[in-house]
C-alpha positions in Angstrom: -39.3 245.4 75.5 -38.1 243.6 78.7 -36.2 240.3 78.3 -34.0 238.4 80.6 -30.2 238.9 80.3 -27.6 236.7 81.9 -23.9 236.0 82.1 -22.2 232.8 81.0 -18.8 233.1 82.6 -18.1 229.3 82.3 -19.5 228.9 78.9 -22.0 226.2 80.0 -25.0 227.8 78.4 -23.0 228.7 75.2 -22.0 225.0 74.9 -25.6 223.9 75.1 -26.6 226.3 72.3 -23.5 225.7 70.2 -22.1 229.3 70.5 -19.2 228.7 72.8 -15.7 229.4 71.4 -13.5 227.1 73.5 -10.3 228.6 72.1 -11.3 232.2 73.0 -13.1 231.1 76.2 -16.2 233.2 75.3 -19.6 232.8 73.7 -19.9 234.2 70.2 -22.9 236.3 69.4 -26.0 234.2 69.5 -29.7 235.2 69.6 -32.4 232.7 70.3 -36.1 233.4 70.3 -37.7 230.9 72.6 -41.5 230.7 72.9 -43.5 230.4 76.1 -43.5 226.6 75.7 -39.6 226.6 75.7 -39.3 225.9 72.0 -36.7 227.7 70.0 -38.5 229.4 67.1 -35.5 231.3 65.6 -31.8 231.7 66.1 -29.0 233.8 64.7 -25.3 233.2 65.3 -22.8 235.9 64.3 -19.1 236.3 64.7 -18.1 239.2 67.0 -17.0 241.3 64.0 -20.5 241.9 62.8 -23.3 243.3 64.9 -26.9 242.2 65.1 -29.9 244.2 63.9 -32.3 245.1 66.8 -35.0 246.1 64.3 -35.0 242.7 62.8 -35.2 241.1 66.2 -38.2 243.2 67.1 -39.9 242.4 63.7 -39.3 238.7 64.3 -40.7 238.9 67.9 -43.8 240.6 66.6 -44.2 238.1 63.8 -43.9 235.1 66.1 -46.4 236.7 68.6 -48.9 237.3 65.7 -48.5 233.7 64.5 -49.1 232.4 68.0 -52.2 234.6 68.5 -53.8 234.1 65.1 -52.4 231.0 63.3 -51.6 233.2 60.3 -48.2 233.1 58.8 -45.8 235.7 57.5 -44.5 235.9 54.0 -40.9 236.8 53.4 -40.1 240.4 54.3 -43.3 240.8 56.3 -43.5 243.9 58.6 -46.2 244.7 61.1 -49.3 246.0 59.4 -48.6 244.2 56.1 -50.8 241.3 54.9 -50.4 237.9 56.4 -51.3 234.5 55.0 -53.7 231.9 56.2 -52.2 228.5 55.8 -54.2 225.7 54.3 -54.7 223.6 51.2 -56.1 226.5 49.2 -52.8 228.4 49.6 -50.6 225.7 48.3 -49.0 226.8 45.0 -51.0 230.0 45.1 -49.0 232.2 47.5 -48.1 234.5 44.6 -51.8 235.3 44.1 -52.2 236.5 47.7 -48.7 238.1 48.3 -46.4 240.1 46.1 -42.9 240.9 47.4 -42.1 244.6 47.7 -39.3 245.9 45.5 
C-alpha cells in the first residue's frame, strides 16, 4: 500500500496536528487517515513507548474505502468480508437484530 511519508524536522506539521513534543523537540507517534477530500476520518496518537498496529491501520483504510464507495457503515470490530450495515431510520435501535459481535 503506497502512502506518502515525510519528515518534520522543525515540528511545524506536528504542531498543526497536535503531536509535537516541544520539550523533546520531536513529534510523538501520530497516525491520521485523511480522505481524498482532505478530511481527517481517523487519528491515533501514541507515546513512543508503545507501537502502532499495522493490521488495524489496514483494516481501517479498507473500512473507510468501503464506506466511501457504498455508503454502508461498519459495526464495531468489522473486518473485510464481514457484514456491514446500511444506515437509515429502520436501523435505529435495531442494530442488534442485524449484527452480533463476535466473541
